[in-house]
PLY file of the C-alpha trace (Angstrom):
ply
format ascii 1.0
element vertex 176
property float x
property float y
property float z
element edge 175
property int vertex1
property int vertex2
end_header
-21.86 -148.55 -97.44
-20.77 -150.74 -95.01
-18.24 -150.17 -91.93
-15.04 -148.94 -92.78
-12.02 -151.23 -91.97
-8.73 -149.56 -89.97
-5.79 -150.34 -92.49
-3.08 -148.22 -91.38
-1.49 -145.14 -89.47
1.35 -143.73 -91.12
3.26 -140.04 -91.68
1.94 -138.01 -94.37
3.64 -138.17 -97.86
4.10 -134.84 -99.83
1.51 -136.27 -102.73
-1.25 -136.60 -100.13
-1.71 -133.11 -100.07
-4.55 -132.39 -102.39
-6.67 -135.48 -100.93
-6.29 -134.02 -96.84
-7.15 -130.88 -98.28
-10.52 -132.09 -100.25
-10.98 -133.96 -96.30
-10.29 -130.77 -94.53
-12.81 -129.05 -96.81
-15.21 -131.84 -96.47
-15.12 -131.68 -92.50
-15.23 -128.38 -92.06
-17.93 -126.82 -89.39
-18.16 -124.17 -87.12
-18.51 -126.52 -84.82
-14.33 -126.91 -84.50
-13.48 -124.37 -86.98
-13.05 -120.21 -86.57
-11.67 -119.74 -90.26
-14.58 -118.51 -92.75
-15.51 -121.73 -94.85
-12.64 -122.51 -97.13
-13.49 -121.15 -101.18
-12.07 -121.80 -104.39
-9.29 -121.01 -105.45
-8.46 -123.65 -102.32
-5.02 -122.87 -100.73
-2.52 -126.11 -100.78
-2.84 -128.38 -97.66
0.84 -128.23 -97.20
2.89 -125.15 -96.55
5.77 -123.55 -94.74
4.01 -123.99 -91.75
1.97 -127.07 -92.11
4.37 -130.04 -93.26
3.79 -133.29 -94.24
6.12 -134.43 -91.36
3.72 -133.04 -88.87
0.59 -134.86 -90.11
-0.06 -138.32 -88.78
-2.78 -140.14 -91.20
-4.92 -142.59 -90.86
-6.39 -144.74 -93.53
-9.10 -147.66 -93.90
-10.52 -149.47 -96.60
-13.80 -149.04 -97.82
-16.21 -149.93 -100.20
-15.24 -148.11 -103.50
-18.10 -146.37 -105.79
-17.13 -148.36 -108.46
-17.44 -151.76 -106.27
-14.78 -153.37 -104.11
-12.81 -151.98 -101.65
-10.12 -149.35 -101.73
-7.73 -147.99 -98.97
-8.45 -144.47 -98.55
-7.36 -141.35 -96.05
-10.18 -141.90 -93.23
-8.24 -138.92 -90.92
-5.13 -136.92 -90.17
-4.07 -135.13 -87.17
-1.19 -132.07 -86.97
1.07 -132.50 -84.61
3.26 -129.56 -83.86
5.37 -127.58 -81.46
3.36 -124.98 -80.14
6.37 -122.52 -80.03
10.04 -122.38 -81.28
11.21 -121.65 -77.90
13.69 -123.63 -76.48
12.26 -123.56 -72.43
9.07 -125.27 -74.39
10.26 -127.89 -76.47
8.94 -130.61 -74.15
5.39 -129.70 -75.70
3.61 -131.02 -78.29
0.00 -129.31 -79.63
-2.76 -131.22 -81.46
-3.45 -128.13 -83.72
-6.12 -129.82 -86.22
-7.59 -133.32 -86.52
-10.08 -134.54 -88.80
-12.27 -137.86 -89.34
-13.99 -138.22 -92.88
-17.85 -138.57 -92.32
-17.77 -142.51 -93.62
-14.89 -143.45 -91.31
-16.34 -141.68 -88.11
-17.39 -143.72 -84.94
-14.77 -146.21 -85.64
-11.96 -145.56 -83.51
-10.16 -143.98 -86.22
-10.13 -140.32 -83.72
-8.86 -142.38 -80.65
-5.98 -144.12 -83.17
-4.89 -141.30 -84.27
-4.78 -139.79 -80.63
-2.70 -142.84 -79.68
-0.26 -142.68 -82.38
0.03 -139.04 -81.54
0.92 -139.72 -78.07
3.89 -142.33 -79.17
5.00 -139.80 -81.77
5.51 -137.66 -79.20
7.40 -138.93 -77.49
9.90 -139.90 -80.00
10.04 -136.39 -80.32
11.29 -136.02 -76.74
8.23 -134.43 -75.60
6.48 -135.10 -72.02
3.38 -133.21 -72.62
0.74 -132.93 -75.04
-2.02 -130.29 -75.09
-4.82 -128.66 -77.64
-7.38 -126.51 -77.76
-10.84 -127.43 -78.72
-14.27 -125.26 -78.99
-16.68 -124.86 -75.58
-19.94 -126.08 -77.87
-17.97 -129.02 -79.28
-18.74 -131.19 -76.92
-18.28 -134.36 -78.62
-14.40 -133.88 -79.14
-14.52 -132.62 -75.55
-15.70 -135.94 -73.98
-13.10 -137.99 -76.48
-10.48 -135.62 -75.12
-11.32 -136.30 -71.51
-11.96 -139.80 -72.30
-8.55 -139.75 -73.26
-6.87 -138.35 -70.17
-6.98 -134.46 -71.23
-7.89 -132.06 -68.89
-9.28 -128.67 -69.02
-6.49 -126.32 -67.97
-7.79 -123.11 -69.14
-10.92 -121.24 -70.74
-10.73 -118.18 -72.77
-15.06 -117.36 -72.51
-16.22 -116.13 -75.75
-13.13 -116.13 -77.46
-14.74 -116.78 -80.96
-18.20 -114.96 -82.62
-19.19 -118.06 -84.65
-22.88 -119.18 -86.00
-24.04 -116.01 -84.11
-22.91 -116.45 -81.40
-19.94 -116.03 -78.91
-18.22 -119.55 -78.06
-15.25 -120.60 -75.74
-11.84 -121.89 -76.39
-10.55 -124.34 -73.89
-7.44 -125.03 -73.76
-6.48 -128.77 -72.55
-3.55 -130.80 -72.12
-1.87 -134.17 -70.48
1.26 -135.75 -69.42
3.06 -137.78 -71.58
4.69 -139.50 -68.93
2.79 -141.04 -66.84
0 1
1 2
2 3
3 4
4 5
5 6
6 7
7 8
8 9
9 10
10 11
11 12
12 13
13 14
14 15
15 16
16 17
17 18
18 19
19 20
20 21
21 22
22 23
23 24
24 25
25 26
26 27
27 28
28 29
29 30
30 31
31 32
32 33
33 34
34 35
35 36
36 37
37 38
38 39
39 40
40 41
41 42
42 43
43 44
44 45
45 46
46 47
47 48
48 49
49 50
50 51
51 52
52 53
53 54
54 55
55 56
56 57
57 58
58 59
59 60
60 61
61 62
62 63
63 64
64 65
65 66
66 67
67 68
68 69
69 70
70 71
71 72
72 73
73 74
74 75
75 76
76 77
77 78
78 79
79 80
80 81
81 82
82 83
83 84
84 85
85 86
86 87
87 88
88 89
89 90
90 91
91 92
92 93
93 94
94 95
95 96
96 97
97 98
98 99
99 100
100 101
101 102
102 103
103 104
104 105
105 106
106 107
107 108
108 109
109 110
110 111
111 112
112 113
113 114
114 115
115 116
116 117
117 118
118 119
119 120
120 121
121 122
122 123
123 124
124 125
125 126
126 127
127 128
128 129
129 130
130 131
131 132
132 133
133 134
134 135
135 136
136 137
137 138
138 139
139 140
140 141
141 142
142 143
143 144
144 145
145 146
146 147
147 148
148 149
149 150
150 151
151 152
152 153
153 154
154 155
155 156
156 157
157 158
158 159
159 160
160 161
161 162
162 163
163 164
164 165
165 166
166 167
167 168
168 169
169 170
170 171
171 172
172 173
173 174
174 175
């Protein structure tokens, strides 16, 4: 398969739920997931806490299995308020980022991050935070390259794959 050609970034639509759920299951790994591997019957991707308006979707043109080219969901980013508190309304949090295997290393994650900065600013946020597992060095390197700094570490917070893993709290300003 040739390299995907980035097509667009857009807000999720309710009809994206099945494809986003499939992407979420396909990218599941103890490198970034603290929940057990999803098993059938699968929960819907969207629910009261995970709404389409909180999801940014990246699309890319890729070779179709039957030949030709099709536009497919290449990744998503969930951007939400970390709490419902008014005193914390200036903060948005990345609560999920996934890129399809066929679309990795083509700038999809970085494009989603840049779209998240713009959307968070549009919503009035001045700060963006996230949590990443300590052993996910590729994600940590991307976030650091994008201006996120480690603001805290919860040592051994999770037991995954037979070992204790740190929960790393990162953040960055959206005003500078």
